[in-house]
C-alpha positions in Angstrom: -44.5 -14.8 56.8 -41.3 -14.8 54.7 -41.5 -15.7 51.1 -38.0 -17.1 49.2 -39.4 -15.1 46.1 -36.3 -12.3 45.6 -38.4 -8.5 46.2 -38.7 -6.1 42.9 -35.6 -4.4 44.3 -33.7 -6.8 44.1 -34.6 -8.9 41.1 -34.0 -4.9 39.4 -30.0 -4.6 40.5 -29.8 -8.2 39.6 -31.4 -7.9 35.6 -29.5 -3.5 35.9 -25.8 -5.9 36.4 -27.1 -8.8 34.1 -27.5 -6.1 30.9 -24.2 -3.9 32.4 -22.3 -7.0 31.7 -23.8 -8.3 28.3 -23.4 -4.7 26.8 -19.3 -4.8 28.7 -19.1 -7.8 26.8 -20.9 -6.8 23.3 -18.5 -4.0 23.6 -15.3 -6.2 24.5 -16.3 -8.6 21.5 -16.3 -5.1 19.7 -13.0 -4.0 20.5 -11.8 -7.3 19.4 -13.4 -7.3 16.1 -12.1 -3.3 15.5 -8.5 -4.7 16.3 -8.3 -7.8 14.1 -10.1 -5.2 11.6 -7.5 -2.8 11.4 -4.7 -4.8 11.5 -5.8 -6.7 8.6 -6.3 -3.6 6.7 -3.0 -2.3 7.4 -1.9 -5.5 6.4 -3.2 -5.3 3.0 -2.0 -1.3 2.6 1.3 -2.8 3.7 0.9 -5.8 0.9 -0.5 -2.5 -1.7 2.4 -0.7 -0.5 5.0 -2.8 -1.4 6.5 -2.3 -4.9 5.7 -5.5 -7.1 8.3 -4.6 -9.7 11.2 -5.5 -7.0 9.3 -8.9 -5.8 9.3 -9.9 -9.5 12.7 -8.8 -10.1 13.3 -11.1 -6.9 11.6 -14.1 -8.4 13.4 -13.9 -11.1 16.6 -14.1 -9.9 15.2 -17.2 -7.3 14.5 -18.9 -10.0 18.2 -17.9 -12.3 19.8 -19.5 -8.8 17.4 -22.3 -8.6 18.1 -24.1 -12.4 21.5 -23.0 -11.8 22.5 -25.2 -8.3 19.2 -27.7 -10.0 21.8 -28.5 -12.7 24.7 -28.3 -10.5 23.3 -30.7 -8.4 22.1 -33.2 -11.3 25.3 -33.2 -12.7 26.9 -34.5 -9.3 29.3 -30.6 -9.6 30.8 -30.2 -5.7 33.2 -27.9 -5.7 33.5 -27.9 -2.1 32.5 -30.7 1.0 30.9 -27.2 2.8 27.5 -28.4 1.2 28.1 -32.2 2.8 29.3 -30.3 6.2 26.2 -27.4 5.8 23.8 -30.7 5.4 25.2 -32.6 8.0 24.5 -29.3 10.3 21.4 -29.3 9.0 20.2 -33.0 9.7 20.8 -32.6 13.4 19.1 -29.5 13.9 16.4 -31.3 12.0 16.9 -33.6 14.7 16.9 -30.9 17.6 20.5 -31.8 18.2 23.3 -30.8 18.5 25.4 -29.5 15.4 27.5 -32.4 15.5 29.0 -32.9 11.9 31.1 -36.5 11.7 32.5 -34.3 8.3 34.7 -32.5 10.0 36.0 -35.5 12.4 34.3 -37.3 15.1 32.2 -36.0 17.4 33.5 -33.0 15.9 30.3 -29.7 16.9 29.9 -27.1 14.2 29.1 -23.9 16.7 33.8 -25.1 18.3 33.9 -24.1 13.8 32.9 -20.8 13.5 30.0 -18.9 15.3 26.9 -19.0 13.2 24.2 -19.6 15.6 21.7 -18.7 13.2 21.9 -21.9 11.2 18.9 -23.3 13.3 16.9 -22.0 11.0 17.9 -24.9 8.3 16.6 -27.4 10.5 12.9 -26.9 9.3 13.5 -26.8 6.2 16.0 -30.2 6.5 12.6 -31.6 7.9 10.1 -31.2 5.4 12.6 -31.8 2.9 15.6 -33.9 3.9 18.0 -33.3 0.9 20.7 -31.5 0.4 19.3 -29.4 -2.7 17.2 -28.3 0.1 19.5 -26.4 2.1 20.8 -25.2 -1.8 17.2 -23.9 -2.3 16.8 -22.3 0.9 20.1 -19.8 -0.2 18.4 -18.6 -3.3 15.8 -17.7 -1.4 18.0 -15.9 0.6 19.4 -14.7 -1.8 16.7 -13.8 -4.0 14.6 -11.7 -1.2 17.8 -9.5 -1.3 17.6 -8.7 -4.5 13.6 -7.5 -3.6 15.6 -5.6 -1.0 18.2 -4.1 -3.2 14.4 -3.2 -6.2 12.5 -2.2 -3.3 15.2 0.4 -2.4 15.9 1.6 -5.5 12.4 1.5 -6.6 11.3 4.2 -4.0 14.0 6.6 -3.2 15.1 6.7 -7.3 12.8 6.2 -9.6 11.1 3.1 -10.5 13.1 1.9 -13.6 16.4 2.6 -12.2 15.2 0.0 -8.5 14.7 -2.3 -11.5 17.5 -1.6 -12.9 19.9 -1.6 -9.8 18.3 -5.2 -8.6 19.6 -6.4 -12.2 22.5 -5.3 -11.8 22.4 -7.1 -7.5 21.5 -9.4 -9.0 23.7 -10.7 -11.7 26.4 -9.2 -9.6 29.7 -11.6 -9.7 29.2 -11.7 -6.1 26.0 -13.4 -5.8 26.9 -15.9 -8.9 30.4 -16.7 -7.3 28.4 -17.3 -4.2 25.3 -19.6 -5.4 27.6 -21.7 -7.1 30.3 -22.1 -4.0 26.9 -24.0 -2.8 25.8 -23.0 0.9 27.7 -21.2 3.3 27.0 -19.0 6.0 27.0 -16.1 4.8 23.8 -16.3 2.4 22.0 -15.4 5.8 24.1 -12.7 6.1 23.3 -11.1 2.5 19.3 -10.1 2.8 19.9 -9.1 7.0 22.9 -6.5 5.5 20.1 -5.6 2.8 17.4 -4.7 4.8 19.2 -2.9 7.9 20.9 -0.6 5.3 17.4 -0.4 3.3 15.7 1.4 6.8 19.7 3.2 7.4 18.9 5.1 4.1 15.0 5.1 4.4 15.7 6.7 8.5 14.3 3.9 10.5 16.7 3.2 13.1 15.0 0.1 14.9 14.9 -1.9 12.3 18.1 -1.1 10.9 19.6 -1.5 14.5 17.7 -4.9 14.7 18.3 -5.9 10.8 21.8 -5.0 11.7 22.9 -6.8 15.5 21.4 -9.9 14.0 24.4 -10.2 12.0 26.6 -10.9 15.3 24.8 -14.7 14.8 25.7 -15.8 11.2 29.8 -15.3 11.6 32.2 -14.6 14.2 34.2 -12.2 11.8 30.8 -10.3 10.4 30.9 -8.8 14.6 33.9 -6.0 12.6 31.3 -4.9 9.7 28.5 -4.1 13.1 30.9 -2.4 14.6 31.2 -0.3 11.1 27.6 -0.5 10.6 26.6 0.9 13.5 29.2 3.9 13.5 27.8 5.1 9.8 24.3 4.7 11.5 25.5 7.0 14.2 26.5 9.5 11.4 23.9 9.0 9.6 20.8 9.6 12.3 22.3 11.1 14.7 21.8 8.5 17.1 23.8 6.4 20.1 21.9 3.7 19.0 24.7 3.2 15.9 27.5 3.0 19.1 26.1 0.4 21.0 25.6 -2.0 17.7 28.8 -1.2 17.0 29.3 -2.2 21.0 26.9 -5.1 20.5 30.0 -6.3 17.1 32.4 -5.6 19.2 31.6 -8.0 22.3 30.3 -11.0 20.5 33.5 -10.4 18.2 35.0 -11.1 21.7 33.0 -13.4 22.8 32.8 -15.8 19.8 36.7 -16.2 19.4 38.0 -15.7 22.5 35.1 -17.9 24.3 33.3 -19.1 22.7 34.8 -21.5 20.2 37.9 -22.5 22.3 35.2 -24.2 24.4 33.0 -25.6 21.8 36.4 -26.4 19.9 37.7 -30.1 20.6 41.4 -29.2 20.6 40.3 -25.8 22.7 41.3 -22.7 20.2 39.7 -20.9 17.1 41.4 -22.9 14.2 41.7 -19.0 12.5 43.5 -17.3 14.4 46.4 -18.2 12.5 45.0 -16.7 9.6 46.6 -13.6 10.0 49.7 -12.1 11.3 49.2 -9.7 14.0 52.6 -9.7 15.4 54.4 -8.6 12.3 51.8 -6.6 10.7 52.8 -4.7 13.9 56.1 -4.2 14.0 56.0 -3.6 9.9 52.9 -1.4 10.1 54.4 0.4 6.2 54.9 -3.3 4.6 51.7 -4.2 6.6 50.1 -1.1 4.1 52.0 -2.6 1.2 51.2 -6.0 1.6 47.4 -4.9 2.3 47.4 -3.9 -1.7 49.8 -5.8 -3.1 48.6 -9.3 -5.7 46.9 -9.8 -9.0 43.5 -11.0 -7.1 43.3 -8.8 -5.1 43.7 -6.0 -8.1 40.7 -7.9 -9.6 38.3 -7.9 -6.4 38.9 -3.8 -5.7 38.5 -3.2 -10.1 35.0 -5.4 -10.4 33.8 -3.4 -7.0 34.6 -0.3 -8.8 33.0 -1.5 -11.9 30.1 -2.9 -10.5 29.3 0.0 -7.7 29.6 2.7 -10.7 32.2 4.0 -9.3 29.8 6.8 -7.7 29.1 4.1 -4.7 32.4 5.8 -3.1 29.9 9.3 -2.5 28.3 7.3 0.3 29.5 6.5 3.7 27.7 3.1 3.5 31.5 2.4 1.5 32.1 2.2 4.7 30.4 -1.5 5.9 32.7 -2.8 3.1 36.1 -2.1 4.5 35.7 -4.7 8.1 36.2 -7.4 5.2 38.0 -6.3 2.1 40.5 -5.6 5.4 40.8 -9.1 6.7 40.7 -10.9 3.9 43.4 -8.7 2.1 45.7 -9.0 5.7 45.4 -13.1 5.5 48.0 -15.5 4.3 45.7 -17.6 2.5 45.5 -16.7 -0.9 41.8 -18.3 -1.5 40.6 -15.4 0.2 41.6 -12.3 -1.7 40.2 -12.9 -5.0 36.7 -12.8 -6.3 36.0 -16.2 -6.3 34.0 -18.8 -4.1 31.4 -17.0 -1.4 33.6 -14.3 0.8 32.5 -11.2 -1.7 28.5 -11.7 -1.6 28.6 -9.8 2.0 30.1 -6.8 0.1 27.2 -6.6 -2.8 24.0 -5.3 -1.2 26.2 -3.1 1.1 28.1 -1.9 -3.0 25.0 -1.3 -4.3 23.2 0.2 -1.5 26.2 2.9 -1.6 25.5 3.0 -5.5 22.1 4.4 -4.9 22.5 6.2 -1.8 25.6 7.9 -4.4 23.2 8.8 -7.1 20.4 10.6 -4.5 23.5 12.6 -3.0 24.2 13.9 -6.1 21.3 14.6 -7.1 21.3 17.1 -4.7 24.5 19.3 -5.8 24.1 22.6 -7.2 26.7 21.9 -10.2 24.1 20.7 -13.4 27.4 18.8 -14.7 27.2 16.5 -11.4 23.3 16.2 -11.3 24.4 15.0 -15.2 26.7 12.7 -13.5 23.9 10.8 -11.9 22.0 9.1 -15.1 25.5 7.9 -15.5 26.0 5.5 -12.5 23.8 3.2 -12.6 23.2 2.1 -16.5 27.7 1.9 -16.3 26.7 -0.9 -13.5 24.3 -2.4 -15.2 26.0 -2.3 -18.2 29.5 -3.3 -16.2 26.4 -6.6 -15.2 25.5 -8.1 -18.5 29.3 -7.2 -19.9 31.0 -9.6 -17.2 28.3 -12.3 -17.8 30.1 -14.6 -20.2 32.8 -14.6 -17.7 31.0 -15.6 -15.1 30.0 -18.9 -13.2 26.3 -18.4 -14.7 28.3 -18.2 -18.2 26.9 -22.1 -18.6 23.6 -21.7 -18.1 23.6 -20.5 -21.8 25.4 -24.3 -22.8 22.6 -27.2 -23.1 25.0 -29.8 -21.4 24.6 -28.1 -18.7 21.3 -29.1 -18.5 22.2 -32.7 -19.3 22.4 -35.2 -16.6 25.2 -36.5 -15.6 26.1 -40.3 -17.0 27.5 -41.2 -13.6 23.5 -40.3 -12.2 21.8 -44.2 -12.4 25.0 -45.9 -10.8 26.5 -43.1 -8.4 21.9 -43.8 -7.3 22.3 -47.5 -7.1 25.4 -47.4 -5.3 24.1 -45.6 -2.6 20.7 -47.7 -2.5 23.0 -49.8 -1.0 24.2 -48.9 1.7 21.6 -49.6 4.5 20.2 -46.8 6.6 22.5 -45.3 9.3 24.8 -46.8 8.5 28.8 -45.2 8.3 30.2 -44.2 4.9 33.8 -43.0 4.0 34.0 -40.9 0.8 35.0 -38.2 -1.1 33.4 -35.0 -1.4 31.1 -34.7 -4.7 28.9 -37.8 -3.4 28.6 -36.5 0.3 25.6 -33.9 0.6 24.0 -37.0 -1.6 24.6 -39.7 1.7 24.0 -37.5 4.4 19.9 -37.9 4.4 20.5 -41.8 4.5 23.5 -42.3 6.8 26.2 -41.1 8.6 29.2 -39.7 6.4 32.7 -39.3 7.2 35.5 -37.8 4.4 38.5 -39.6 3.4 40.4 -36.9 3.9 40.6 -37.5 8.3 41.6 -40.3 11.0 37.8 -41.7 11.4 36.9 -44.7 12.4 37.0 -48.1 10.6 33.6 -47.4 8.6 30.5 -49.9 7.9 31.4 -49.3 4.0 33.5 -47.0 2.0 33.7 -45.3 -1.3 36.4 -45.1 -4.5 34.7 -42.2 -7.0 38.2 -42.5 -9.6 36.6 -39.1 -10.6 36.6 -37.6 -7.3 39.3 -34.3 -7.1 39.6 -35.1 -3.1 41.5 -38.1 -3.9 44.4 -35.3 -5.6 46.4 -36.8 -8.7 47.1 -40.8 -7.2 43.8 -42.4 -6.4 43.2 -46.1 -5.5 42.6 -48.7 -8.3 41.4 -51.3 -5.8 39.8 -49.7 -3.1 39.7 -53.4 -0.8 42.7 -53.1 -0.7 42.6 -49.4 0.0 40.3 -50.2 2.7 42.7 -52.8 4.5 45.4 -50.6 4.3 43.8 -47.9 5.5 42.9 -50.0 8.3 44.0 -52.6 9.3 42.5 -55.9 10.6 39.2 -55.1 9.1 38.3 -57.2 6.0 36.2 -54.9 3.0 34.1 -57.0 0.4 33.3 -55.0 -3.1 30.1 -55.1 -3.1 29.7 -52.5 -6.1 32.1 -51.7 -9.6 30.5 -49.8 -11.8 31.0 -46.2 -13.9 34.5 -45.1 -12.1 32.6 -46.0 -8.1 34.1 -48.7 -5.9 31.7 -49.8 -2.9 33.2 -51.9 -0.4 31.5 -53.1 2.9 33.2 -54.2 6.1 32.9 -57.4 7.3 31.8 -58.1 11.0 
């Protein structure tokens, strides 16, 4: 007689399989828990290995940079139009759009000006806090991170005291001060990347040295030259072909960006900065070109500051070769603004300079000559002393002056005027108010050929006008845009705001 009940053998087999499955599940869950615990333990151990002094030095530097930026913001100080430009770029990226920057011209794609795709990282920060001040704070954080790396490297490779001392000297270096004062530029991302790559090189960690260095090509096209030099140094120091591949990577992106990408995205179909260096004349007269490279007071000042700030011992390090590409293209250019220590151009030199100083100290410490080893005791103190002696003549000197912390007397008037401009309106203005206007409006610069804007600002104190400032904003606007009718809607504290009648 048949039965629907399972046999004893079947019951035993199913039970055994079920217990095995359950045991396997328990083992799998246990393995995952073990892996998570191991990962957590490794993360905690990695944090414990981080030198606290380095992070405190970086935090202090970031606070100083931020105080300086806030005082600039509150005093309506805008040394160039770049902050407005990069604020428009960040706004575009925050809206998942192409980086169209009307300040540079109607429909101008900023990726056709310089090759800096890594700046897409500004988008999330701007989305959280849409303001030009946010962009300044991002730069300050990036510079502060580089201070951590420099101090950490010194603490690990030389000594805790020396590491913090070098970190302080680097944080107060003239190159970083000038960059903070010049406000945001794309090189903000290059500074920590260079620091991280060279730190890894000094610790003989090939992969992070190559990876961090390789990212530099996405910050600005000329950094392809720096990557080429960096790759050669890595190949030499670590005896690895990876360094040669990194050099090739830098060369390929330099050529691709200058010859293909930038012209393709530029409205004029060319690389706008190709005329800054006259290669033809340099090839025709190489002797004269060499003389020109080292001629000029501004160039001498830059070189002297490098020597003094690096305690001279940086010349003992092969890392010094990474300085050369930036110095060469700057000094070879016919643009005098590139030659001196002002603006942001020397910021990328600073992490190289101070890590080369540390490397020079390490190298000379191994000397058999006692007097050479004694010299190493002077390198870092000399660099720190130089940074302190230079402070009164550098940008941060204003932080010692009480008036630096006073808000501009025109602040309230400027913001009452800007609140009269409806959201998404087009407005033409000079440099000073650009970054303040970008979050709410579409901003044009008064020096370009623009479509007739909804609003036009005449700021009597804005340096954009040059020696002659329009006295009557209505007449100026109607003369600039024939056929348009503008009406004065605000006039106070040297500001005039006119609105276009429809």
